C-alpha positions as CSV (number, residue, x, y, z in Angstrom):
1,M,10.4,213.8,59.0
2,I,13.9,214.7,60.5
3,F,17.5,215.0,58.8
4,S,21.0,215.7,60.2
5,V,23.0,216.9,57.4
6,F,26.7,216.0,57.8
7,P,28.7,218.0,55.2
8,N,32.7,218.3,54.4
9,A,33.4,221.5,56.1
10,D,36.6,221.7,54.4
11,S,35.0,222.0,50.7
12,D,33.5,225.2,49.3
13,A,31.8,223.3,47.1
14,A,30.4,220.8,49.5
15,R,28.8,223.9,51.9
16,T,27.5,225.2,49.0
17,I,25.8,221.6,48.0
18,T,24.6,221.7,51.7
19,K,23.1,225.2,52.0
20,E,20.6,224.0,48.9
21,V,20.0,220.7,50.5
22,I,18.5,222.8,53.3
23,D,16.8,224.4,51.7
24,E,15.1,222.0,49.4
25,L,14.3,219.8,53.0
26,I,12.9,222.8,54.8
27,N,10.6,223.5,51.3
28,L,9.7,219.8,52.2
29,E,8.2,220.8,55.3
30,C,11.3,218.5,56.9
31,R,13.4,219.8,60.0
32,V,17.2,220.0,59.2
33,F,19.7,219.7,61.8
34,I,23.6,220.5,61.4
35,S,26.3,220.6,63.7
36,D,26.5,223.7,66.4
37,E,30.6,223.5,65.2
38,L,29.4,224.9,61.5
39,T,27.0,227.7,62.7
40,T,29.6,230.4,61.0
41,Y,28.9,229.0,57.8
42,F,25.2,228.1,58.0
43,S,23.6,230.9,60.3
44,D,21.7,231.8,57.0
45,T,20.0,229.2,56.7
46,K,16.7,227.7,58.3
47,A,18.7,224.8,60.0
48,D,18.3,224.1,63.8
49,F,21.7,223.4,65.6
50,C,22.8,220.8,68.2
51,A,26.3,219.0,69.6
52,Y,27.5,217.0,66.6
53,N,27.3,213.8,69.2
54,Q,23.6,214.1,69.2
55,L,23.1,214.7,65.1
56,I,22.7,211.0,64.9
57,S,20.0,210.4,67.7
58,V,17.8,213.6,67.0
59,C,17.2,212.3,63.1
60,D,15.3,209.5,61.3
61,I,18.0,210.4,58.0
62,A,21.7,211.0,58.4
63,I,22.9,212.4,55.4
64,A,26.9,213.3,54.1
65,V,27.3,215.7,51.2
66,G,30.9,215.2,50.3
67,G,32.8,212.6,49.2
68,D,33.3,208.7,49.5
69,G,35.4,209.7,52.7
70,T,32.3,212.1,54.2
71,M,29.9,209.4,53.3
72,I,31.6,206.3,55.3
73,S,32.5,208.4,58.4
74,V,28.8,209.2,58.5
75,A,27.5,205.9,57.5
76,K,29.4,204.5,60.0
77,K,27.8,206.5,63.1
78,A,24.4,205.9,61.4
79,A,24.7,202.0,61.6
80,L,25.8,201.6,65.2
81,C,22.9,203.8,66.2
82,G,20.4,201.9,63.5
83,K,19.8,204.5,61.5
84,Q,20.1,204.7,57.6
85,A,22.5,207.3,55.9
86,L,21.9,209.1,52.5
87,G,25.0,210.3,50.2
88,I,25.2,213.3,48.3
89,N,28.5,213.3,46.2
90,A,30.4,216.6,46.1
91,G,33.4,214.9,45.9
92,R,35.3,212.7,42.8
93,L,33.9,209.3,42.5
94,G,31.2,209.2,45.0
95,F,30.7,205.3,44.5
96,L,28.8,205.0,47.6
97,S,26.6,208.2,47.2
98,G,22.5,208.2,46.6
99,I,22.3,211.4,44.7
100,E,24.1,213.9,42.7
101,K,24.9,217.3,43.4
102,N,22.7,218.1,40.6
103,E,19.8,215.7,41.5
104,L,18.5,217.5,44.8
105,S,15.0,217.6,43.6
106,L,15.3,213.4,44.2
107,L,15.5,214.8,48.1
108,K,11.3,214.5,47.5
109,E,11.6,210.8,46.7
110,V,13.6,210.3,50.0
111,V,11.0,212.4,52.2
112,L,8.2,210.2,50.6
113,G,9.9,206.9,51.5
114,N,10.1,206.0,47.7
115,Y,13.8,204.5,47.9
116,T,15.4,200.8,48.7
117,V,17.8,200.6,51.8
118,D,21.1,199.0,50.3
119,K,22.6,196.7,53.6
120,R,26.4,196.6,53.5
121,M,28.6,194.1,56.2
122,M,30.9,195.8,57.9
123,L,34.1,194.3,59.9
124,K,34.8,194.5,63.4
125,I,38.5,195.1,64.1
126,E,39.9,194.6,67.4
127,V,43.6,195.6,68.5
128,I,45.0,193.2,71.0
129,E,48.2,192.8,73.2
130,N,49.1,190.5,75.9
131,S,45.6,188.9,75.3
132,T,43.6,191.7,76.3
133,V,41.2,194.0,73.7
134,I,42.8,197.1,73.9
135,S,40.6,198.7,71.3
136,S,37.7,197.9,68.7
137,H,36.7,199.5,65.9
138,H,34.2,198.7,62.8
139,A,35.0,199.4,59.5
140,I,32.7,199.9,56.1
141,N,35.7,199.8,53.6
142,D,38.9,198.1,55.2
143,A,41.4,198.0,57.9
144,V,45.2,198.1,56.3
145,V,48.0,197.3,58.2
146,S,51.3,198.9,56.9
147,R,54.7,200.3,57.1
148,G,55.1,203.9,58.8
149,E,57.6,206.7,57.0
150,C,60.4,203.7,56.7
151,A,60.8,202.8,52.8
152,R,61.1,199.4,54.7
153,L,59.1,196.2,53.5
154,V,57.5,194.3,56.8
155,D,56.8,190.7,57.2
156,I,53.0,190.3,57.5
157,Y,51.3,187.0,58.7
158,V,47.1,186.5,58.3
159,E,45.6,183.6,60.3
160,S,42.1,182.5,59.9
161,D,40.4,180.4,62.9
162,K,44.1,179.8,63.6
163,H,45.4,178.3,60.3
164,P,47.8,180.2,58.5
165,V,46.4,182.3,54.9
166,S,49.9,184.1,54.0
167,S,53.0,185.0,54.7
168,T,53.8,187.8,53.0
169,R,56.4,190.4,52.6
170,A,55.3,193.5,51.6
171,D,54.3,197.4,52.4
172,G,51.3,196.2,54.3
173,V,47.8,194.4,53.3
174,I,44.3,195.5,53.3
175,V,41.7,193.5,55.0
176,S,38.2,194.9,52.9
177,T,34.5,194.3,52.6
178,P,33.1,194.3,49.6
179,T,32.3,197.6,49.8
180,G,35.8,198.5,50.1
181,S,36.9,196.2,46.9
182,T,36.5,199.2,45.0
183,A,38.5,201.5,47.1
184,Y,42.5,200.5,48.3
185,S,42.0,197.1,47.5
186,L,41.4,197.8,43.7
187,A,44.2,200.3,43.3
188,A,46.7,197.4,45.3
189,G,45.6,195.0,42.7
190,G,42.6,193.2,44.2
191,P,39.2,192.3,42.9
192,I,36.1,193.8,42.1
193,V,33.1,192.3,44.9
194,C,29.6,192.1,44.6
195,P,28.5,194.6,47.6
196,Q,25.5,192.0,47.7
197,M,28.1,189.5,49.3
198,N,29.2,188.6,52.8
199,C,32.8,187.9,52.5
200,F,36.7,188.7,53.5
201,I,39.5,189.7,50.6
202,V,42.7,190.2,51.9
203,T,45.2,192.1,49.4
204,P,48.5,192.1,50.1
205,I,50.0,196.4,49.5
206,C,53.4,195.9,47.1
207,P,54.4,192.4,47.7
208,H,57.9,191.4,46.9
209,S,56.9,188.5,45.2
210,L,55.9,187.7,41.6
211,V,52.6,185.3,42.7
212,S,51.4,186.9,45.8
213,R,47.3,187.8,45.3
214,S,44.3,188.4,46.9
215,I,42.3,185.6,48.7
216,V,38.8,185.8,49.5
217,L,37.6,184.0,52.3
218,P,33.9,184.0,54.5
219,V,32.7,186.1,57.1
220,E,32.1,182.9,59.1
221,N,35.7,182.6,59.7
222,T,37.7,184.9,62.0
223,L,41.2,186.6,60.6
224,T,44.0,187.6,62.4
225,V,47.1,189.3,61.2
226,A,50.2,190.4,62.6
227,V,53.6,192.4,61.7
228,A,57.4,191.4,62.4
229,N,60.2,193.2,61.2
230,G,59.6,196.7,61.0
231,A,56.7,196.7,63.6
232,D,58.3,199.4,65.6
233,N,57.4,201.6,62.3
234,S,53.9,200.0,61.8
235,Y,50.7,201.0,61.7
236,L,46.4,200.2,61.4
237,S,44.1,202.2,60.0
238,I,40.6,201.5,59.7
239,D,38.4,203.4,57.0
240,G,41.5,205.7,56.7
241,E,40.5,207.6,59.6
242,S,42.5,206.1,62.1
243,A,45.9,205.6,62.4
244,I,47.0,202.9,65.2
245,R,50.5,202.3,66.3
246,V,51.4,198.3,65.9
247,N,54.2,196.2,66.9
248,D,55.8,192.7,67.3
249,T,52.9,191.9,70.1
250,T,50.2,193.3,68.9
251,T,47.6,190.9,67.3
252,I,44.9,192.5,65.2
253,R,41.7,190.4,65.2
254,V,39.4,191.0,62.0
255,S,35.5,189.6,62.3
256,L,32.3,190.3,60.8
257,S,30.5,193.2,62.7
258,E,27.5,192.8,64.2
259,Y,26.4,196.2,62.8
260,T,25.3,197.1,59.1
261,A,25.7,200.0,57.1
262,K,22.3,200.9,55.4
263,L,22.9,203.2,52.6
264,I,19.7,205.1,50.8
265,K,19.3,204.0,47.0
266,V,16.9,206.8,45.1
267,K,17.9,205.7,41.9
268,P,17.3,202.4,40.1
269,E,21.0,201.8,38.9
270,N,22.4,199.1,40.2
271,F,26.5,197.9,41.5
272,Y,27.5,197.5,38.0
273,E,26.0,200.3,36.3
274,I,27.5,202.4,39.0
275,L,30.8,201.0,38.9
276,E,30.9,201.7,34.7
277,K,30.3,205.1,35.0
278,K,32.4,205.8,38.1
279,L,35.0,204.6,36.1
280,I,34.9,206.1,33.0
281,E,34.2,209.4,34.7
282,R,37.8,208.6,36.7
283,R,39.5,207.7,33.4
284,M,38.1,211.0,31.7
285,K,39.4,213.4,34.5
């Protein structure tokens, strides 16, 4: 079996765990690839090196070593190629991780095929100017439209299939998947939604209102988001990775992606057990 490993190279802990992952997989007679940009860190291992943009295509399974940010980035790349992804938590919460850093012996179960695949819906986000799609993106967690550096509220309008959903003066708005409901959306007061559901969660960020709440919408609908005042200093962020400047002529269209994230689960824990455990961990830190 062939694995490609994507560590959070900025984390000393993730680099150390990655060496242990490589050793474990090599001992299981697997082939392991890692980016040639990281040769300095991993030249003393038995991993093979190749160009970063080829790592997904050469592997059977992609492994992310880091926190949820690393896992989201890797799982999204894997999803676009129809591949599965496994997260090994070297960060803080690790909601999406299948294995903790002290559970590397479980990699044997992955090699033997003793795992399940948790399929998660994704968002497709299109940025439209003058009726023309100028860029297209995909998200596992969320798309966030928010104000920039200026501490000034903006007017944000959301429509569903051209019908008004909300008109809010706020710091921004989050359009989240159920997977992303435990991320920024939760911090903004949004509901926790079981990841097996397919829906959009629209949550305002610091709304100037006493009654503004999250709205849950079916994925059969297409959402559009537009910003009015303050738009010249507003941005679209996708899974916390991209920052695309938007203005009052920009329309952001959100729909169900044709791609599905495939997350490997080795342990029998269900979503609610993981949720309770991770939130308790956060309270204790």
